[in-house]
C-alpha positions as CSV (number, residue, x, y, z in Angstrom):
1,X,0.0,0.0,0.0
2,X,1.3,3.5,-1.0
3,X,1.9,5.8,2.0
4,X,-0.3,8.6,0.5
5,X,-3.3,6.2,0.2
6,X,-2.9,5.1,3.8
7,X,-6.2,5.5,5.8
8,X,-5.8,8.0,8.5
9,X,-7.0,5.7,11.3
10,X,-4.5,3.1,10.2
11,X,-1.4,5.3,10.9
12,X,1.0,3.1,12.8
13,X,1.9,6.1,15.0
14,X,-1.5,6.0,16.7
15,X,-1.8,2.3,17.2
16,X,-5.5,1.5,18.0
17,X,-6.3,5.0,19.3
18,X,-8.0,6.4,16.2
19,X,-9.7,3.1,15.5
20,X,-11.4,3.2,18.9
21,X,-12.4,6.8,18.4
22,X,-13.8,6.0,15.0
23,X,-15.7,3.0,16.3
24,X,-17.4,5.1,19.0
25,X,-17.9,7.8,16.3
26,X,-16.0,10.6,18.2
27,X,-13.9,11.2,15.1
28,X,-14.2,10.5,11.3
29,X,-17.8,9.3,11.5
30,X,-21.0,10.4,13.1
31,X,-23.5,7.8,14.1
32,X,-25.5,6.5,17.1
33,X,-22.6,5.0,19.0
34,X,-21.4,8.3,20.4
35,X,-24.9,8.9,21.9
36,X,-25.0,5.4,23.3
37,X,-21.7,6.0,25.0
38,X,-22.2,9.5,26.2
39,X,-25.9,9.8,27.1
40,X,-25.8,7.3,30.1
41,X,-22.7,8.9,31.5
42,X,-24.2,12.4,31.3
43,X,-27.4,11.1,33.1
44,X,-25.5,9.2,35.8
45,X,-23.1,12.0,36.4
46,X,-25.9,14.4,37.2
47,X,-27.4,11.8,39.6
48,X,-23.9,11.3,41.2
49,X,-23.7,14.8,42.4
50,X,-27.3,14.6,43.8
51,X,-26.4,11.3,45.5
52,X,-23.3,12.9,47.1
53,X,-25.4,15.8,48.4
54,X,-28.1,13.5,49.8
55,X,-25.9,10.6,50.8
56,X,-26.2,8.9,54.2
57,X,-23.5,6.2,53.4
58,X,-20.2,5.8,55.2
59,X,-17.5,8.4,54.6
60,X,-15.3,6.0,52.6
61,X,-18.0,5.5,50.0
62,X,-18.9,9.2,49.8
63,X,-15.2,10.0,49.2
64,X,-15.0,7.4,46.5
65,X,-18.2,8.7,44.9
66,X,-16.7,12.2,44.8
67,X,-13.7,10.8,43.0
68,X,-15.9,8.9,40.5
69,X,-18.1,12.0,39.9
70,X,-15.1,14.1,39.1
71,X,-13.7,11.4,36.9
72,X,-17.0,11.0,35.0
73,X,-17.2,14.8,34.6
74,X,-13.6,14.8,33.1
75,X,-14.5,11.9,30.8
76,X,-17.7,13.6,29.6
77,X,-15.8,16.9,28.9
78,X,-13.3,14.9,26.8
79,X,-16.1,13.3,24.8
80,X,-18.1,16.5,24.3
81,X,-14.9,18.3,23.2
82,X,-14.1,15.7,20.6
83,X,-17.7,15.9,19.2
84,X,-17.9,19.7,19.2
85,X,-14.4,20.2,17.7
86,X,-14.4,17.0,15.5
87,X,-13.6,18.9,12.3
88,X,-10.7,20.7,13.9
89,X,-9.3,17.5,15.3
90,X,-9.7,15.8,11.9
91,X,-7.9,18.6,10.1
92,X,-5.1,18.6,12.6
93,X,-4.7,14.8,12.3
94,X,-4.6,15.1,8.5
95,X,-1.9,17.7,8.8
96,X,0.1,15.5,11.1
97,X,-0.4,12.6,8.7
98,X,1.1,14.6,5.8
99,X,4.2,15.4,8.0
100,X,4.4,11.7,9.1
101,X,4.3,10.5,5.5
102,X,7.0,13.1,4.6
103,X,9.3,11.6,7.2
104,X,8.5,8.0,6.2
105,X,9.5,8.8,2.6
106,X,12.8,10.3,3.6
107,X,16.0,8.7,2.2
108,X,17.9,9.5,5.4
109,X,18.2,6.3,7.5
110,X,18.6,8.2,10.7
111,X,15.3,10.0,10.2
112,X,13.6,6.6,9.4
113,X,15.1,5.2,12.6
114,X,13.7,8.1,14.6
115,X,10.3,7.6,13.1
116,X,10.3,3.9,13.9
117,X,11.5,4.7,17.5
118,X,8.7,7.2,18.0
119,X,6.1,4.9,16.6
120,X,7.1,2.0,18.9
121,X,7.1,4.4,21.9
122,X,3.7,5.8,21.1
123,X,2.2,2.3,20.6
124,X,3.8,1.1,23.8
125,X,2.4,4.0,25.9
126,X,-1.0,3.5,24.3
127,X,-1.1,-0.2,25.2
128,X,0.0,0.4,28.8
129,X,-2.6,3.1,29.3
130,X,-5.3,0.8,27.9
131,X,-4.2,-2.0,30.2
132,X,-4.3,0.3,33.2
133,X,-7.7,1.6,32.1
134,X,-9.0,-2.0,31.9
135,X,-7.6,-2.8,35.4
136,X,-9.3,0.4,36.7
137,X,-12.6,-0.7,35.2
138,X,-12.3,-4.0,37.0
139,X,-11.6,-2.1,40.2
140,X,-14.7,0.0,39.8
141,X,-16.9,-3.2,39.5
142,X,-15.2,-5.2,42.3
143,X,-14.7,-2.5,44.9
144,X,-18.3,-2.7,46.3
145,X,-17.9,-6.5,46.6
146,X,-15.3,-6.0,49.3
147,X,-17.3,-3.3,51.2
148,X,-19.2,-3.9,54.4
149,X,-22.4,-2.3,52.9
150,X,-24.5,-2.9,49.9
151,X,-23.5,-0.2,47.3
152,X,-23.3,0.2,43.5
153,X,-20.0,0.6,41.6
154,X,-21.0,4.3,41.0
155,X,-23.2,6.2,43.4
156,X,-26.4,7.4,41.8
157,X,-29.7,8.9,43.0
158,X,-33.0,7.6,41.6
159,X,-36.1,9.3,43.1
160,X,-38.8,6.8,44.3
161,X,-36.4,3.9,43.7
162,X,-34.6,2.1,46.5
163,X,-31.8,0.4,44.5
164,X,-30.3,-1.1,47.6
165,X,-33.5,-2.9,48.8
166,X,-32.8,-6.6,49.3
167,X,-36.2,-7.8,48.1
168,X,-36.1,-6.0,44.8
169,X,-34.0,-6.8,41.7
170,X,-33.1,-3.1,41.2
171,X,-29.6,-3.5,42.7
172,X,-28.6,-6.3,40.4
173,X,-30.0,-4.6,37.3
174,X,-28.2,-1.3,38.0
175,X,-25.0,-3.2,39.0
176,X,-25.0,-5.0,35.6
177,X,-25.7,-1.7,33.7
178,X,-22.9,0.1,35.5
179,X,-20.5,-2.8,34.9
180,X,-21.3,-2.6,31.1
181,X,-20.7,1.2,31.2
182,X,-17.2,0.9,32.7
183,X,-15.4,-0.2,29.5
184,X,-17.4,2.4,27.5
185,X,-16.1,5.1,29.7
186,X,-12.6,3.7,29.4
187,X,-12.9,4.0,25.6
188,X,-13.8,7.6,26.0
189,X,-11.1,8.5,28.5
190,X,-8.0,6.6,27.7
191,X,-7.8,7.0,23.9
192,X,-8.0,10.8,24.3
193,X,-4.9,10.7,26.6
194,X,-3.1,8.4,24.1
195,X,-4.0,10.8,21.2
196,X,-2.6,13.9,23.0
197,X,0.5,12.0,24.0
198,X,1.0,10.9,20.3
199,X,0.6,14.5,19.2
200,X,3.3,15.6,21.6
201,X,5.6,12.7,20.7
202,X,5.4,13.6,17.0
203,X,6.3,17.2,17.8
204,X,9.3,15.8,19.7
205,X,10.2,13.7,16.7
206,X,10.1,16.9,14.5
207,X,12.5,18.6,16.9
208,X,14.9,15.6,16.7
209,X,14.7,15.6,12.9
210,X,15.7,19.3,13.0
211,X,18.6,18.6,15.3
212,X,19.8,15.8,13.1
213,X,19.6,18.0,10.0
214,X,21.6,20.8,11.7
215,X,24.2,18.4,13.0
216,X,24.7,17.0,9.5
217,X,25.3,20.4,7.9
218,X,29.1,20.0,8.2
219,X,28.9,17.0,5.8
220,X,27.4,19.1,3.0
221,X,29.1,21.1,0.3
222,X,29.4,24.8,0.9
223,X,26.9,25.7,-1.8
224,X,24.3,23.3,-0.2
225,X,24.5,24.6,3.4
226,X,22.4,27.7,3.0
227,X,19.6,25.8,1.3
228,X,19.6,23.2,4.0
229,X,19.4,25.9,6.7
230,X,16.5,27.6,4.9
231,X,14.8,24.2,4.8
232,X,15.3,23.8,8.5
233,X,13.7,27.3,9.1
234,X,10.7,26.3,7.1
235,X,10.4,23.0,8.9
236,X,10.7,24.9,12.2
237,X,7.7,27.0,11.1
238,X,5.8,23.8,10.5
239,X,6.7,22.6,13.9
240,X,5.7,25.8,15.6
241,X,2.4,25.7,13.7
242,X,1.8,22.2,14.8
243,X,2.3,23.0,18.5
244,X,0.2,26.2,18.2
245,X,-2.6,24.1,16.7
246,X,-2.3,21.5,19.6
247,X,-2.6,24.3,22.1
248,X,-5.6,25.8,20.3
249,X,-7.4,22.4,20.5
250,X,-6.4,21.3,24.0
251,X,-5.2,24.1,26.2
252,X,-8.5,24.8,28.0
253,X,-9.1,21.1,28.6
254,X,-5.6,20.8,30.1
255,X,-6.7,23.4,32.6
256,X,-9.9,21.5,33.5
257,X,-7.8,18.3,33.8
258,X,-5.2,20.0,35.9
259,X,-7.9,20.9,38.4
260,X,-9.6,17.5,38.2
261,X,-6.3,15.7,38.7
262,X,-5.6,17.6,41.8
263,X,-9.0,16.9,43.2
264,X,-9.0,13.2,42.3
265,X,-5.6,12.5,43.7
266,X,-6.3,14.3,46.9
267,X,-9.5,12.4,47.4
268,X,-7.8,9.1,46.7
269,X,-5.0,9.8,49.2
270,X,-7.7,10.5,51.8
271,X,-9.5,7.2,50.8
272,X,-6.4,5.3,51.8
273,X,-6.9,6.5,55.4
274,X,-10.5,5.3,55.6
275,X,-10.4,2.1,53.5
276,X,-12.1,-0.7,55.5
277,X,-10.3,-3.7,54.1
278,X,-6.9,-4.6,52.5
279,X,-8.7,-5.4,49.2
280,X,-10.2,-1.9,49.1
281,X,-6.8,-0.4,49.9
282,X,-5.3,-2.3,46.9
283,X,-8.1,-1.1,44.6
284,X,-7.6,2.6,45.8
285,X,-3.9,2.3,45.1
286,X,-4.7,0.9,41.6
287,X,-7.0,4.0,41.0
288,X,-4.1,6.2,42.1
289,X,-1.6,4.5,39.8
290,X,-3.9,4.8,36.8
291,X,-4.8,8.5,37.3
292,X,-1.2,9.4,38.2
293,X,0.4,7.5,35.4
294,X,-1.9,9.1,32.8
295,X,-1.0,12.6,34.0
296,X,2.7,11.9,34.5
297,X,3.0,10.7,30.9
298,X,1.3,13.9,29.6
299,X,3.5,16.1,31.7
300,X,6.7,14.1,30.9
301,X,6.3,14.3,27.1
302,X,5.3,18.0,27.3
303,X,8.4,18.6,29.4
304,X,10.5,16.6,26.8
305,X,9.1,18.8,24.0
306,X,10.1,21.9,25.9
307,X,13.7,20.9,26.2
308,X,14.0,19.2,22.8
309,X,12.8,22.4,21.1
310,X,15.5,24.3,22.9
311,X,18.1,21.8,21.8
312,X,17.5,22.9,18.2
313,X,19.4,26.1,19.0
314,X,22.2,24.2,20.6
315,X,22.5,21.9,17.6
316,X,22.6,24.9,15.3
317,X,25.3,26.6,17.4
318,X,27.4,23.4,17.6
319,X,27.6,23.2,13.8
320,X,30.8,24.5,12.0
321,X,29.2,27.9,11.5
322,X,32.5,29.7,11.6
323,X,33.3,28.2,8.2
324,X,30.2,29.5,6.5
325,X,30.0,32.8,4.5
326,X,28.4,35.8,6.2
327,X,25.0,35.5,4.6
328,X,24.8,31.8,5.7
329,X,25.8,32.8,9.2
330,X,23.1,35.4,9.3
331,X,20.5,32.8,8.2
332,X,21.7,30.4,10.8
333,X,21.6,33.1,13.5
334,X,17.9,33.8,12.5
335,X,17.1,30.1,13.2
336,X,19.0,30.2,16.5
337,X,17.1,33.3,17.6
338,X,13.8,31.6,16.8
339,X,14.8,28.6,18.9
340,X,15.6,30.7,21.9
341,X,11.9,30.5,22.9
342,X,11.2,26.8,23.6
343,X,7.9,25.3,22.4
344,X,5.5,24.5,25.2
345,X,2.2,22.7,25.7
346,X,0.1,25.3,27.6
347,X,-2.4,24.8,30.4
348,X,-5.1,27.4,30.1
349,X,-3.2,29.2,27.4
350,X,-0.8,30.6,30.0
351,X,1.3,28.1,32.0
352,X,3.7,25.7,30.3
353,X,3.0,22.0,31.0
354,X,6.2,20.5,32.4
355,X,7.5,18.5,35.3
356,X,8.1,21.6,37.4
357,X,4.4,22.4,37.2
358,X,3.5,18.8,38.1
359,X,5.8,19.0,41.1
360,X,4.1,22.2,42.3
361,X,0.7,20.6,41.9
362,X,1.8,17.5,43.9
363,X,3.1,19.7,46.7
364,X,-0.2,21.5,46.9
365,X,-2.1,18.2,46.9
366,X,0.0,16.8,49.7
367,X,-0.5,20.0,51.8
368,X,-4.2,19.8,51.4
369,X,-4.2,16.1,52.1
370,X,-2.3,16.7,55.3
371,X,-4.8,19.3,56.4
372,X,-7.7,16.8,55.7
373,X,-5.9,14.1,57.6
374,X,-5.5,16.3,60.7
375,X,-9.2,17.4,60.5
376,X,-10.4,13.8,60.1
377,X,-8.0,12.5,62.8
């Protein structure tokens, strides 16, 4: 199959991510599946907040229901964003596909190797995230089994219906429905994370391609050097446009998820203190690992993009620029000046997403958790 005729959803770079999104009709198609997936979550999320407000259950289940309500809200926001901005995401993916094919068609073995390495890493991260998502779904369903009270996987409020009554079948019916909903939510939450990670990994790949091109300038003939530098400047403009488009699509959602991540992790830390059994403690830890791993991957690749984009200037400076003519030196200087401002994935359009920001968030979460522990104690 020719590369240009490759179906977008079959791009090896994305693994199964785009296929899952197409199946649930979040991207590339528009059919009934998206409504089947999202409508139950929207309904149950509304009832979750009512249930939390009116709840008379033990504190550990209220805390867990708060976590699930925030997680459901985050999941719904992701799904709605994909549906509302479907055309923007599809145009962006098509642009990325053209850049991807351009690199695959390169005759440079080093660039081909970089593409293969990035593809393997993207697929690996996607599989790990899906596996953790599946484990978390199992945890959602099994957590109530180890409790001392009769509860559903997700708290919900149904007026005039006592879903916990032993003599009625409502509990079993709702339990089965919620168990079926778990993987549907996983297919809404995890693929979006994988897609954003893949976007960022590809931007990092473009940075490394630029670095390789600049480091290879010294091997070119003198009359070829200036043309190669101009190509690098044009490619840098493509890279900048790619990152700007990513921020336009995701920056406000990153802010929502920044706040949701802080709330969920704080709630889960507190849940460890009030877990009633070892099994519940293990499941809470599994929740924490999943939500933490998802966020760490996002912040790590964003942090890597920040420094890889800055390394473009270093690679240009380390070339044998002293041997170039004055016009070529000025052209190279222009590229270096453009690279002095590193590319960044922004949170809320303002704050760069990196490990320093994650560390600040974790410090704030631990401080708030310590306060809750003292009050509860």
